[in-house]
SEPAFI-415151 format. One record per residue: chain; residue number from 1; x, y, z of N, C-alpha, C in turn; residue in one letter. Coordinates in Angstrom, 2 decimals, padded with zeros to 5 digits, m for minus. Example, Ala and Ser with C-alpha at 12.3 -4.5 7.8 and 13.67 -1.06 7.14 Angstrom:
[atom A,1,[013.19,m005.69,007.80],[012.30,m004.50,007.80],[013.20,m003.30,007.80],a];
[atom A,2,[012.85,m002.25,007.08],[013.67,m001.06,007.14],[012.90,000.03,007.87],s];
This chain:
[atom A,1,[m013.86,049.35,005.43],[m014.79,050.41,005.09],[m015.71,049.97,003.95],m];
[atom A,2,[m016.85,050.60,003.84],[m017.82,050.26,002.80],[m017.30,050.68,001.43],t];
[atom A,3,[m017.32,049.79,000.44],[m016.88,050.15,m000.91],[m017.73,051.29,m001.47],p];
[atom A,4,[m017.12,052.13,m002.28],[m017.82,053.25,m002.90],[m017.36,053.41,m004.34],m];
[atom A,5,[m018.19,054.05,m005.14],[m017.83,054.30,m006.52],[m016.57,055.18,m006.57],r];
[atom A,6,[m015.76,054.94,m007.56],[m014.47,055.61,m007.66],[m014.61,057.13,m007.73],l];
[atom A,7,[m015.59,057.63,m008.51],[m015.74,059.07,m008.62],[m016.19,059.68,m007.29],q];
[atom A,8,[m016.97,058.94,m006.51],[m017.37,059.41,m005.19],[m016.18,059.45,m004.25],k];
[atom A,9,[m015.31,058.44,m004.37],[m014.09,058.42,m003.55],[m013.22,059.64,m003.85],f];
[atom A,10,[m013.05,059.98,m005.14],[m012.23,061.13,m005.51],[m012.82,062.42,m004.95],l];
[atom A,11,[m014.15,062.53,m004.96],[m014.80,063.71,m004.41],[m014.62,063.78,m002.90],s];
[atom A,12,[m014.82,062.64,m002.22],[m014.69,062.61,m000.76],[m013.26,062.90,m000.32],a];
[atom A,13,[m012.30,062.56,m001.18],[m010.90,062.81,m000.86],[m010.50,064.25,m001.14],a];
[atom A,14,[m011.41,065.02,m001.72],[m011.14,066.43,m002.00],[m010.38,066.67,m003.28],g];
[atom A,15,[m010.28,065.66,m004.14],[m009.55,065.81,m005.39],[m010.33,066.67,m006.37],v];
[atom A,16,[m011.62,066.42,m006.50],[m012.43,067.10,m007.49],[m013.90,066.75,m007.26],c];
[atom A,17,[m014.78,067.32,m008.06],[m016.19,066.95,m007.98],[m016.39,065.57,m008.59],s];
[atom A,18,[m017.56,064.96,m008.34],[m017.83,063.64,m008.93],[m017.82,063.71,m010.45],r];
[atom A,19,[m018.41,064.75,m011.01],[m018.46,064.86,m012.47],[m017.06,064.98,m013.04],r];
[atom A,20,[m016.22,065.80,m012.41],[m014.84,065.93,m012.88],[m014.10,064.61,m012.68],k];
[atom A,21,[m014.42,063.89,m011.61],[m013.80,062.59,m011.37],[m014.10,061.62,m012.50],g];
[atom A,22,[m015.33,061.66,m013.00],[m015.69,060.80,m014.13],[m014.84,061.12,m015.35],e];
[atom A,23,[m014.55,062.42,m015.54],[m013.71,062.82,m016.67],[m012.29,062.31,m016.48],e];
[atom A,24,[m011.76,062.43,m015.24],[m010.42,061.93,m014.96],[m010.33,060.43,m015.25],y];
[atom A,25,[m011.35,059.70,m014.79],[m011.36,058.24,m014.97],[m011.41,057.89,m016.46],i];
[atom A,26,[m012.32,058.53,m017.19],[m012.45,058.25,m018.61],[m011.19,058.58,m019.38],a];
[atom A,27,[m010.44,059.56,m018.89],[m009.20,059.98,m019.56],[m008.02,059.09,m019.19],a];
[atom A,28,[m008.24,058.10,m018.32],[m007.17,057.20,m017.94],[m006.17,057.77,m016.95],g];
[atom A,29,[m006.61,058.77,m016.19],[m005.71,059.43,m015.23],[m005.74,058.80,m013.85],r];
[atom A,30,[m006.66,057.83,m013.65],[m006.84,057.24,m012.32],[m006.46,055.76,m012.34],v];
[atom A,31,[m005.73,055.32,m011.32],[m005.38,053.91,m011.21],[m005.79,053.39,m009.85],s];
[atom A,32,[m006.11,052.10,m009.80],[m006.46,051.41,m008.56],[m005.55,050.20,m008.43],v];
[atom A,33,[m004.79,050.18,m007.35],[m003.83,049.10,m007.11],[m002.88,048.92,m008.29],n];
[atom A,34,[m002.46,050.06,m008.86],[m001.48,050.04,m009.94],[m002.04,049.83,m011.32],g];
[atom A,35,[m003.34,049.61,m011.45],[m003.97,049.36,m012.74],[m004.86,050.54,m013.14],q];
[atom A,36,[m004.67,051.03,m014.36],[m005.49,052.14,m014.84],[m006.95,051.70,m014.96],t];
[atom A,37,[m007.85,052.54,m014.45],[m009.29,052.26,m014.48],[m009.97,053.31,m015.34],v];
[atom A,38,[m010.81,052.87,m016.25],[m011.52,053.82,m017.12],[m013.03,053.73,m016.98],t];
[atom A,39,[m013.52,052.88,m016.07],[m014.96,052.74,m015.84],[m015.35,053.52,m014.59],e];
[atom A,40,[m016.11,054.63,m014.72],[m016.48,055.44,m013.56],[m017.23,054.67,m012.47],p];
[atom A,41,[m017.98,053.62,m012.84],[m018.76,052.88,m011.84],[m017.94,051.93,m010.98],g];
[atom A,42,[m016.65,051.81,m011.26],[m015.79,050.91,m010.50],[m015.85,051.24,m009.02],t];
[atom A,43,[m015.98,050.23,m008.18],[m016.03,050.45,m006.74],[m014.68,050.15,m006.10],k];
[atom A,44,[m014.34,050.94,m005.09],[m013.09,050.75,m004.36],[m013.38,050.71,m002.87],v];
[atom A,45,[m012.53,050.01,m002.14],[m012.60,049.98,m000.69],[m011.53,050.93,m000.16],d];
[atom A,46,[m011.93,052.07,000.42],[m010.95,053.06,000.88],[m009.94,052.50,001.87],p];
[atom A,47,[m010.31,051.46,002.58],[m009.40,050.90,003.57],[m008.42,049.89,003.00],g];
[atom A,48,[m008.67,049.41,001.79],[m007.83,048.36,001.22],[m007.17,048.75,m000.10],l];
[atom A,49,[m007.89,049.48,m000.95],[m007.39,049.77,m002.29],[m006.51,051.02,m002.32],d];
[atom A,50,[m005.47,050.97,m003.16],[m004.57,052.11,m003.35],[m004.98,052.85,m004.62],a];
[atom A,51,[m005.43,054.09,m004.45],[m005.91,054.90,m005.57],[m004.91,056.02,m005.85],v];
[atom A,52,[m004.63,056.25,m007.14],[m003.73,057.32,m007.54],[m004.34,058.11,m008.68],s];
[atom A,53,[m004.04,059.41,m008.72],[m004.44,060.28,m009.83],[m003.18,060.89,m010.40],v];
[atom A,54,[m002.95,060.65,m011.67],[m001.73,061.12,m012.34],[m000.47,060.66,m011.60],d];
[atom A,55,[m000.56,059.46,m011.02],[000.59,058.89,m010.33],[000.74,059.32,m008.89],g];
[atom A,56,[m000.13,060.22,m008.41],[m000.05,060.71,m007.03],[m001.08,059.97,m006.16],h];
[atom A,57,[m000.66,059.35,m005.06],[m001.59,058.62,m004.19],[m002.67,059.54,m003.64],p];
[atom A,58,[m003.87,059.00,m003.53],[m005.02,059.74,m003.00],[m005.66,058.91,m001.91],v];
[atom A,59,[m006.00,059.55,m000.81],[m006.66,058.84,000.28],[m007.66,059.75,000.96],s];
[atom A,60,[m008.61,059.15,001.67],[m009.56,059.96,002.41],[m008.84,060.63,003.57],l];
[atom A,61,[m009.15,061.88,003.78],[m008.45,062.64,004.82],[m008.81,062.13,006.21],a];
[atom A,62,[m007.77,061.91,007.01],[m008.00,061.50,008.39],[m008.50,062.69,009.22],a];
[atom A,63,[m008.04,063.88,008.87],[m008.43,065.09,009.58],[m008.99,066.08,008.57],e];
[atom A,64,[m010.22,066.51,008.79],[m010.83,067.47,007.89],[m010.41,068.88,008.27],l];
[atom A,65,[m010.02,069.64,007.27],[m009.46,070.97,007.49],[m010.31,072.00,006.77],i];
[atom A,66,[m010.55,073.11,007.47],[m011.36,074.20,006.90],[m010.61,075.51,007.14],y];
[atom A,67,[m010.29,076.20,006.06],[m009.43,077.38,006.15],[m010.08,078.57,005.46],i];
[atom A,68,[m009.91,079.75,006.08],[m010.30,081.02,005.46],[m009.02,081.74,005.08],a];
[atom A,69,[m008.93,082.14,003.82],[m007.75,082.83,003.29],[m008.15,084.19,002.74],l];
[atom A,70,[m007.31,085.19,002.98],[m007.50,086.49,002.33],[m006.66,086.49,001.07],h];
[atom A,71,[m007.31,086.22,m000.07],[m006.59,086.14,m001.34],[m006.11,087.53,m001.76],k];
[atom A,72,[m004.81,087.68,m002.01],[m004.31,088.96,m002.51],[m004.46,089.05,m004.02],p];
[atom A,73,[m004.34,090.23,m004.55],[m004.35,090.42,m006.00],[m003.13,089.76,m006.61],k];
[atom A,74,[m003.29,089.19,m007.79],[m002.16,088.59,m008.49],[m002.04,087.09,m008.32],g];
[atom A,75,[m002.85,086.49,m007.43],[m002.83,085.04,m007.22],[m004.04,084.42,m007.93],y];
[atom A,76,[m003.85,083.21,m008.45],[m004.96,082.52,m009.09],[m005.52,081.46,m008.17],i];
[atom A,77,[m006.81,081.20,m008.30],[m007.50,080.22,m007.43],[m007.36,078.83,m008.03],s];
[atom A,78,[m006.15,078.32,m008.01],[m005.86,077.02,m008.58],[m004.92,076.29,m007.65],s];
[atom A,79,[m004.88,074.97,m007.78],[m003.98,074.17,m006.95],[m002.61,074.02,m007.59],c];
[atom A,80,[m002.57,074.02,m008.89],[m001.31,073.74,m009.57],[m001.32,074.34,m010.97],d];
[atom A,81,[m000.53,075.37,m011.17],[m000.38,075.95,m012.49],[001.03,076.49,m012.63],q];
[atom A,82,[001.72,076.04,m013.67],[003.12,076.42,m013.84],[003.27,077.92,m014.06],k];
[atom A,83,[004.35,078.45,m013.51],[004.72,079.86,m013.72],[003.63,080.82,m013.26],n];
[atom A,84,[002.90,080.45,m012.21],[001.85,081.33,m011.67],[001.81,081.20,m010.16],a];
[atom A,85,[001.46,082.30,m009.52],[001.29,082.28,m008.06],[m000.11,081.77,m007.76],k];
[atom A,86,[m000.22,080.70,m006.97],[m001.53,080.12,m006.66],[m001.86,080.31,m005.19],t];
[atom A,87,[m003.14,080.26,m004.88],[m003.58,080.49,m003.50],[m003.08,079.41,m002.55],v];
[atom A,88,[m002.90,078.18,m003.04],[m002.44,077.13,m002.13],[m000.99,077.35,m001.72],v];
[atom A,89,[m000.24,078.15,m002.49],[001.13,078.48,m002.10],[001.17,079.30,m000.81],d];
[atom A,90,[000.05,079.94,m000.49],[m000.01,080.81,000.69],[m000.33,080.05,001.97],l];
[atom A,91,[m000.80,078.80,001.83],[m001.23,078.02,003.00],[m000.16,076.99,003.34],v];
[atom A,92,[000.57,077.25,004.40],[001.72,076.42,004.76],[001.32,075.32,005.74],d];
[atom A,93,[000.72,074.26,005.21],[000.38,073.10,006.01],[000.76,071.85,005.23],i];
[atom A,94,[000.91,070.73,005.93],[001.34,069.50,005.28],[000.21,068.85,004.49],s];
[atom A,95,[m001.04,069.01,004.94],[m002.18,068.41,004.24],[m002.51,069.22,002.99],q];
[atom A,96,[m003.03,068.53,001.98],[m003.42,069.20,000.75],[m004.86,069.69,000.87],r];
[atom A,97,[m005.08,070.95,000.57],[m006.42,071.52,000.59],[m006.72,072.12,m000.78],v];
[atom A,98,[m008.01,072.34,m001.05],[m008.44,072.81,m002.35],[m009.38,074.00,m002.18],y];
[atom A,99,[m009.25,075.02,m003.04],[m010.14,076.18,m002.93],[m011.57,075.81,m003.34],p];
[atom A,100,[m012.53,076.38,m002.62],[m013.94,076.22,m002.96],[m014.35,077.41,m003.81],i];
[atom A,101,[m014.68,077.15,m005.06],[m014.97,078.25,m005.97],[m013.71,079.02,m006.31],g];
[atom A,102,[m013.89,080.19,m006.90],[m012.73,080.95,m007.34],[m012.94,082.45,m007.20],r];
[atom A,103,[m011.82,083.14,m007.14],[m011.77,084.59,m007.33],[m010.77,084.80,m008.46],l];
[atom A,104,[m011.09,085.66,m009.41],[m010.15,085.84,m010.52],[m008.87,086.53,m010.03],d];
[atom A,105,[m007.89,086.55,m010.89],[m006.55,087.01,m010.53],[m006.55,088.42,m009.97],k];
[atom A,106,[m007.41,089.29,m010.49],[m007.43,090.69,m010.07],[m008.33,090.96,m008.87],d];
[atom A,107,[m009.10,089.96,m008.44],[m010.00,090.13,m007.31],[m009.32,089.68,m006.02],s];
[atom A,108,[m009.81,090.20,m004.90],[m009.23,089.88,m003.60],[m010.33,089.44,m002.65],t];
[atom A,109,[m009.92,089.04,m001.45],[m010.89,088.76,m000.41],[m010.97,087.31,000.01],g];
[atom A,110,[m012.10,086.97,000.61],[m012.26,085.68,001.27],[m012.33,084.52,000.28],l];
[atom A,111,[m011.52,083.50,000.54],[m011.57,082.26,m000.21],[m011.47,081.12,000.80],l];
[atom A,112,[m012.39,080.17,000.71],[m012.37,079.02,001.60],[m011.60,077.88,000.94],l];
[atom A,113,[m010.82,077.17,001.76],[m010.09,076.00,001.28],[m010.36,074.84,002.23],l];
[atom A,114,[m010.43,073.63,001.70],[m010.74,072.47,002.53],[m010.26,071.19,001.87],t];
[atom A,115,[m010.19,070.12,002.65],[m009.98,068.78,002.09],[m011.24,067.93,002.29],n];
[atom A,116,[m012.33,068.59,002.66],[m013.62,067.93,002.83],[m014.33,067.91,001.48],d];
[atom A,117,[m014.29,066.76,000.80],[m014.84,066.67,m000.53],[m016.32,066.97,m000.60],g];
[atom A,118,[m017.08,066.55,000.42],[m018.53,066.78,000.37],[m018.85,068.27,000.48],r];
[atom A,119,[m018.15,068.96,001.39],[m018.38,070.40,001.52],[m017.98,071.11,000.23],l];
[atom A,120,[m016.86,070.71,m000.34],[m016.39,071.31,m001.58],[m017.44,071.16,m002.68],h];
[atom A,121,[m017.99,069.96,m002.80],[m018.98,069.69,m003.85],[m020.24,070.50,m003.65],q];
[atom A,122,[m020.73,070.57,m002.40],[m021.99,071.27,m002.14],[m021.86,072.77,m002.32],r];
[atom A,123,[m020.78,073.38,m001.79],[m020.63,074.83,m001.89],[m020.29,075.26,m003.31],l];
[atom A,124,[m019.65,074.40,m004.08],[m019.28,074.76,m005.44],[m020.40,074.50,m006.44],a];
[atom A,125,[m021.44,073.78,m006.02],[m022.51,073.42,m006.94],[m023.44,074.61,m007.18],h];
[atom A,126,[m023.80,074.91,m008.45],[m024.61,076.10,m008.73],[m026.00,076.08,m008.13],p];
[atom A,127,[m026.51,074.89,m007.71],[m027.85,074.82,m007.14],[m027.87,075.14,m005.65],s];
[atom A,128,[m026.70,075.26,m005.03],[m026.67,075.52,m003.59],[m026.68,077.01,m003.35],f];
[atom A,129,[m027.68,077.49,m002.61],[m027.95,078.92,m002.51],[m027.20,079.65,m001.39],d];
[atom A,130,[m025.95,079.35,m001.17],[m025.24,080.10,m000.12],[m024.91,081.50,m000.64],h];
[atom A,131,[m024.89,082.46,000.27],[m024.65,083.85,m000.12],[m023.16,084.15,m000.21],e];
[atom A,132,[m022.83,085.05,m001.13],[m021.47,085.58,m001.25],[m021.59,087.09,m001.35],k];
[atom A,133,[m020.92,087.80,m000.47],[m021.02,089.26,m000.40],[m019.72,089.90,m000.87],e];
[atom A,134,[m019.86,090.97,m001.68],[m018.71,091.63,m002.28],[m018.76,093.14,m002.07],y];
[atom A,135,[m017.57,093.72,m001.94],[m017.38,095.17,m001.89],[m016.82,095.56,m003.26],d];
[atom A,136,[m017.57,096.39,m003.99],[m017.22,096.69,m005.38],[m017.00,098.19,m005.57],v];
[atom A,137,[m015.90,098.54,m006.23],[m015.63,099.92,m006.63],[m015.58,099.98,m008.15],t];
[atom A,138,[m016.24,100.98,m008.73],[m016.30,101.10,m010.19],[m015.61,102.39,m010.64],v];
[atom A,139,[m015.35,102.50,m011.94],[m014.58,103.62,m012.47],[m015.34,104.93,m012.45],a];
[atom A,140,[m016.64,104.87,m012.78],[m017.45,106.08,m012.88],[m018.53,106.08,m011.80],l];
[atom A,141,[m019.03,107.25,m011.40],[m020.14,107.27,m010.44],[m021.29,106.41,m010.97],p];
[atom A,142,[m021.83,105.58,m010.12],[m022.88,104.65,m010.55],[m024.24,105.19,m010.13],i];
[atom A,143,[m025.18,105.17,m011.04],[m026.50,105.75,m010.78],[m027.37,104.79,m009.97],t];
[atom A,144,[m028.42,105.35,m009.37],[m029.37,104.52,m008.65],[m030.05,103.54,m009.62],d];
[atom A,145,[m030.28,103.99,m010.85],[m030.90,103.13,m011.84],[m030.04,101.93,m012.17],g];
[atom A,146,[m028.73,102.14,m012.27],[m027.81,101.04,m012.55],[m027.79,100.05,m011.39],a];
[atom A,147,[m027.79,100.57,m010.17],[m027.80,099.68,m009.00],[m029.09,098.86,m008.96],l];
[atom A,148,[m030.20,099.48,m009.36],[m031.47,098.75,m009.38],[m031.42,097.61,m010.40],k];
[atom A,149,[m030.79,097.86,m011.55],[m030.65,096.80,m012.55],[m029.84,095.63,m011.99],k];
[atom A,150,[m028.77,095.95,m011.28],[m027.96,094.90,m010.68],[m028.78,094.10,m009.67],l];
[atom A,151,[m029.61,094.80,m008.91],[m030.42,094.15,m007.88],[m031.56,093.33,m008.46],a];
[atom A,152,[m032.19,093.84,m009.50],[m033.36,093.17,m010.07],[m032.99,091.95,m010.92],d];
[atom A,153,[m031.77,091.94,m011.43],[m031.36,090.88,m012.36],[m031.36,091.42,m013.78],g];
[atom A,154,[m030.47,090.87,m014.61],[m030.36,091.36,m015.99],[m029.95,090.22,m016.91],m];
[atom A,155,[m030.21,090.37,m018.22],[m029.78,089.34,m019.16],[m028.26,089.20,m019.14],p];
[atom A,156,[m027.78,087.96,m019.10],[m026.33,087.74,m019.04],[m026.01,086.32,m019.47],l];
[atom A,157,[m025.13,086.17,m020.44],[m024.62,084.88,m020.87],[m025.75,083.92,m021.25],m];
[atom A,158,[m026.72,084.42,m021.99],[m027.80,083.58,m022.47],[m028.89,083.29,m021.47],g];
[atom A,159,[m028.82,083.87,m020.27],[m029.85,083.68,m019.26],[m030.14,085.00,m018.58],g];
[atom A,160,[m030.56,084.93,m017.34],[m030.83,086.13,m016.56],[m030.29,085.93,m015.16],r];
[atom A,161,[m029.61,086.95,m014.64],[m029.06,086.84,m013.29],[m030.20,086.86,m012.27],t];
[atom A,162,[m029.96,086.21,m011.15],[m030.97,086.18,m010.09],[m030.98,087.50,m009.33],r];
[atom A,163,[m032.08,087.85,m008.68],[m032.10,089.07,m007.86],[m030.99,089.04,m006.81],p];
[atom A,164,[m030.43,090.21,m006.55],[m029.32,090.34,m005.61],[m029.61,091.47,m004.63],a];
[atom A,165,[m028.95,091.41,m003.50],[m029.04,092.51,m002.53],[m027.94,093.52,m002.87],e];
[atom A,166,[m028.30,094.78,m003.03],[m027.34,095.82,m003.39],[m027.50,097.00,m002.44],v];
[atom A,167,[m026.38,097.52,m001.96],[m026.42,098.66,m001.04],[m025.31,099.64,m001.42],k];
[atom A,168,[m025.70,100.88,m001.68],[m024.71,101.91,m002.01],[m023.94,102.32,m000.76],r];
[atom A,169,[m022.61,102.47,m000.91],[m021.81,102.99,000.21],[m020.94,104.16,m000.23],i];
[atom A,170,[m021.12,104.62,m001.46],[m020.39,105.77,m001.98],[m020.77,106.02,m003.43],g];
[atom A,171,[m020.31,107.14,m004.01],[m020.65,107.46,m005.41],[m020.20,106.36,m006.39],p];
[atom A,172,[m019.06,105.73,m006.10],[m018.53,104.71,m007.00],[m018.37,103.35,m006.30],r];
[atom A,173,[m019.01,103.19,m005.18],[m018.78,101.97,m004.38],[m020.11,101.43,m003.85],r];
[atom A,174,[m020.24,100.10,m003.88],[m021.46,099.46,m003.38],[m021.15,098.04,m002.91],f];
[atom A,175,[m022.08,097.52,m002.11],[m022.02,096.12,m001.69],[m023.05,095.34,m002.48],l];
[atom A,176,[m022.70,094.12,m002.86],[m023.65,093.26,m003.56],[m023.54,091.85,m003.01],i];
[atom A,177,[m024.69,091.22,m002.77],[m024.74,089.85,m002.26],[m025.44,088.97,m003.28],t];
[atom A,178,[m024.74,087.94,m003.74],[m025.25,087.02,m004.75],[m025.51,085.65,m004.17],l];
[atom A,179,[m026.38,084.89,m004.86],[m026.61,083.49,m004.52],[m026.36,082.60,m005.74],k];
[atom A,180,[m025.47,083.06,m006.61],[m025.11,082.30,m007.80],[m023.68,082.67,m008.16],e];
[atom A,181,[m023.15,082.04,m009.19],[m021.76,082.31,m009.52],[m021.42,082.06,m010.97],g];
[atom A,182,[m021.93,082.88,m011.87],[m021.54,082.77,m013.26],[m020.13,083.33,m013.44],k];
[atom A,183,[m019.48,082.94,m014.51],[m018.10,083.33,m014.76],[m017.94,084.85,m014.80],n];
[atom A,184,[m017.12,085.39,m013.90],[m016.85,086.83,m013.80],[m018.15,087.63,m013.79],r];
[atom A,185,[m019.10,087.17,m013.02],[m020.46,087.70,m013.09],[m020.56,089.18,m012.76],q];
[atom A,186,[m019.97,089.61,m011.65],[m020.12,091.00,m011.23],[m019.48,091.93,m012.26],i];
[atom A,187,[m018.32,091.58,m012.75],[m017.64,092.42,m013.74],[m018.49,092.52,m015.02],r];
[atom A,188,[m019.08,091.41,m015.44],[m019.92,091.42,m016.64],[m021.19,092.25,m016.42],r];
[atom A,189,[m021.79,092.11,m015.24],[m023.01,092.87,m014.95],[m022.72,094.37,m014.96],m];
[atom A,190,[m021.63,094.77,m014.32],[m021.29,096.19,m014.26],[m021.02,096.74,m015.66],v];
[atom A,191,[m020.36,095.96,m016.51],[m020.09,096.42,m017.88],[m021.39,096.67,m018.64],r];
[atom A,192,[m022.43,095.89,m018.34],[m023.71,096.08,m019.04],[m024.39,097.38,m018.62],k];
[atom A,193,[m023.94,098.00,m017.52],[m024.49,099.30,m017.11],[m023.66,100.45,m017.69],t];
[atom A,194,[m022.61,100.13,m018.48],[m021.77,101.17,m019.06],[m020.63,101.59,m018.17],g];
[atom A,195,[m020.29,100.80,m017.20],[m019.23,101.11,m016.24],[m018.27,099.93,m016.21],n];
[atom A,196,[m017.23,100.00,m015.38],[m016.39,098.81,m015.19],[m015.78,098.80,m013.80],h];
[atom A,197,[m015.52,097.59,m013.31],[m015.02,097.38,m011.96],[m013.54,097.71,m011.88],v];
[atom A,198,[m013.15,098.48,m010.87],[m011.74,098.76,m010.63],[m011.21,098.03,m009.41],t];
[atom A,199,[m012.12,097.63,m008.52],[m011.70,096.89,m007.32],[m012.86,096.00,m006.88],r];
[atom A,200,[m012.54,094.74,m006.58],[m013.58,093.81,m006.14],[m013.02,092.93,m005.03],l];
[atom A,201,[m013.70,092.93,m003.90],[m013.25,092.15,m002.74],[m014.41,091.36,m002.16],e];
[atom A,202,[m014.21,090.06,m001.98],[m015.24,089.24,m001.35],[m015.12,089.37,000.17],r];
[atom A,203,[m016.24,089.71,000.80],[m016.27,089.93,002.24],[m016.79,088.72,003.01],l];
[atom A,204,[m017.65,087.92,002.35],[m018.32,086.84,003.08],[m018.72,085.72,002.13],r];
[atom A,205,[m018.62,084.49,002.62],[m019.19,083.32,001.96],[m020.01,082.59,003.00],t];
[atom A,206,[m021.31,082.45,002.75],[m022.23,081.85,003.74],[m022.07,082.59,005.07],a];
[atom A,207,[m021.71,081.88,006.16],[m021.57,082.53,007.46],[m020.14,082.93,007.77],n];
[atom A,208,[m019.20,082.70,006.85],[m017.79,082.98,007.11],[m017.45,084.37,006.58],i];
[atom A,209,[m016.88,085.21,007.45],[m016.54,086.58,007.09],[m015.03,086.78,007.00],r];
[atom A,210,[m014.63,087.68,006.09],[m013.22,088.02,005.94],[m012.69,088.72,007.18],l];
[atom A,211,[m013.48,089.63,007.72],[m013.06,090.35,008.93],[m011.78,091.15,008.71],g];
[atom A,212,[m010.89,091.09,009.68],[m009.65,091.87,009.64],[m008.44,091.03,009.22],k];
[atom A,213,[m008.70,089.91,008.59],[m007.61,089.05,008.13],[m006.80,089.80,007.06],l];
[atom A,214,[m005.49,089.96,007.25],[m004.68,090.72,006.28],[m004.52,089.97,004.96],p];
[atom A,215,[m004.27,090.69,003.87],[m004.04,090.04,002.58],[m002.90,089.03,002.65],p];
[atom A,216,[m003.13,087.84,002.12],[m002.12,086.79,002.12],[m002.13,085.93,003.37],g];
[atom A,217,[m002.87,086.35,004.39],[m002.94,085.58,005.64],[m004.10,084.59,005.61],a];
[atom A,218,[m004.02,083.57,006.46],[m005.08,082.58,006.54],[m005.27,082.15,007.98],w];
[atom A,219,[m006.41,081.51,008.23],[m006.70,080.99,009.56],[m007.60,079.78,009.45],r];
[atom A,220,[m007.57,078.92,010.46],[m008.53,077.82,010.53],[m009.88,078.38,010.97],h];
[atom A,221,[m010.95,077.82,010.46],[m012.27,078.23,010.93],[m012.44,077.83,012.38],l];
[atom A,222,[m013.20,078.62,013.13],[m013.49,078.27,014.51],[m014.50,077.12,014.55],t];
[atom A,223,[m014.61,076.49,015.68],[m015.57,075.39,015.82],[m017.00,075.88,015.57],e];
[atom A,224,[m017.30,077.09,016.04],[m018.64,077.64,015.81],[m018.89,077.87,014.33],t];
[atom A,225,[m017.89,078.43,013.62],[m018.02,078.66,012.18],[m018.21,077.34,011.43],e];
[atom A,226,[m017.41,076.34,011.78],[m017.51,075.05,011.11],[m018.87,074.41,011.33],k];
[atom A,227,[m019.35,074.46,012.56],[m020.62,073.84,012.89],[m021.75,074.48,012.08],k];
[atom A,228,[m021.77,075.80,012.01],[m022.84,076.49,011.28],[m022.71,076.25,009.78],k];
[atom A,229,[m021.49,076.28,009.26],[m021.28,076.07,007.83],[m021.68,074.66,007.41],l];
[atom A,230,[m021.26,073.67,008.18],[m021.57,072.28,007.85],[m023.05,071.98,008.02],l];
[atom A,231,[m023.68,072.62,008.99],[m025.11,072.43,009.17],[m025.87,072.90,007.94],k];
[atom A,232,[m025.36,073.95,007.31],[m026.02,074.50,006.14],[m025.92,073.63,004.91],g];
[atom A,233,[m025.02,072.64,004.92],[m024.87,071.76,003.75],[m025.13,070.30,004.10],v];
[atom A,234,[m025.73,070.05,005.25],[m025.92,068.68,005.70],[m027.25,068.07,005.30],s];
[atom A,235,[m028.07,068.85,004.58],[m029.37,068.34,004.15],[m029.18,067.09,003.28],d];
[atom A,236,[m029.74,065.94,003.67],[m029.53,064.72,002.90],[m030.26,064.69,001.58],p];
[atom A,237,[m031.13,065.66,001.32],[m031.86,065.67,000.05],[m030.88,065.81,m001.10],a];
[atom A,238,[m031.15,065.19,m002.23],[m030.23,065.26,m003.36],[m030.14,066.67,m003.92],p];
[atom A,239,[m029.00,066.97,m004.52],[m028.82,068.27,m005.15],[m029.77,068.42,m006.33],l];
[atom A,240,[m030.24,069.63,m006.58],[m031.09,069.88,m007.74],[m030.26,069.68,m009.01],k];
[atom A,241,[m030.82,069.00,m009.97],[m030.15,068.81,m011.24],[m030.72,069.80,m012.23],i];
[atom A,242,[m029.86,070.58,m012.92],[m030.39,071.56,m013.88],[m031.32,070.89,m014.89],p];
[atom A,243,[m032.38,071.59,m015.27],[m033.35,071.05,m016.22],[m032.87,071.17,m017.64],g];
[atom A,244,[m033.81,071.14,m018.56],[m033.44,071.14,m019.96],[m033.02,072.51,m020.46],k];
[atom A,245,[m033.36,073.56,m019.69],[m032.95,074.90,m020.12],[m031.44,074.97,m020.17],r];
[atom A,246,[m030.91,075.58,m021.21],[m029.47,075.63,m021.40],[m028.80,076.28,m020.20],k];
[atom A,247,[m027.80,075.61,m019.65],[m027.11,076.12,m018.47],[m025.79,076.76,m018.88],q];
[atom A,248,[m025.50,077.88,m018.27],[m024.21,078.50,m018.49],[m023.19,077.88,m017.55],q];
[atom A,249,[m021.95,077.84,m018.01],[m020.89,077.31,m017.15],[m020.86,078.14,m015.88],a];
[atom A,250,[m020.89,077.46,m014.74],[m020.94,078.17,m013.46],[m019.78,077.75,m012.60],s];
[atom A,251,[m019.04,078.71,m012.14],[m017.90,078.43,m011.28],[m017.95,079.46,m010.17],d];
[atom A,252,[m018.66,079.13,m009.05],[m018.92,080.13,m008.02],[m017.64,080.84,m007.60],p];
[atom A,253,[m017.70,082.15,m007.62],[m016.59,082.91,m007.12],[m015.69,083.48,m008.20],g];
[atom A,254,[m015.86,083.15,m009.46],[m014.98,083.71,m010.49],[m015.49,085.09,m010.87],k];
[atom A,255,[m015.19,086.07,m010.04],[m015.70,087.41,m010.25],[m014.60,088.41,m010.57],y];
């Protein structure tokens, strides 16, 4: 196989993003053929070299897996955290998969998991404009004016939220569709209107819908879903790099 940079290999293997891979390498957590490597530009041959992270072997996936999970309340969107229930505990397969983005512990709904490093990187990157739709219930009746603020965008975390699609479905309930993912964004936005979220469920990510999948259950994406999802991230153009304007930490899905 064609040699590739070590951080790209880690991303393609679904371990982490390229940027996070550089941090792992610099921290001495990655070894190649038994030797610790600290230079991110190091090239490896996936067909010949043995790569490990924290002592665990890493390889490019022979079979790419795409899963839709209905995250229940009380689970965290992490692969490994002691004394905590994680979303990967709910997926009973032999291959290792990683959640794309996050839902906070108290939120529920659709979470995608995969071992496709490229898809993980593109969907998790703040410059990629895929839609995420949420069903939100708040404590107090929400006014039309407050919904308009959510839709128009508002100051948040040193910047301004992008315009969103908002649709009322009850006195205390609405749907909102975002194309960004600041940390706990919806909860923070609602608090700025003088209200607070009591229930938040993700219904859709890009073209993948939660549907009638029960809490805690998961399924493989259909061939049609995979084809449409992958087509949406197959543009060979490079990802947009944030400019000099101060960027807020973005972790799509931490709502």
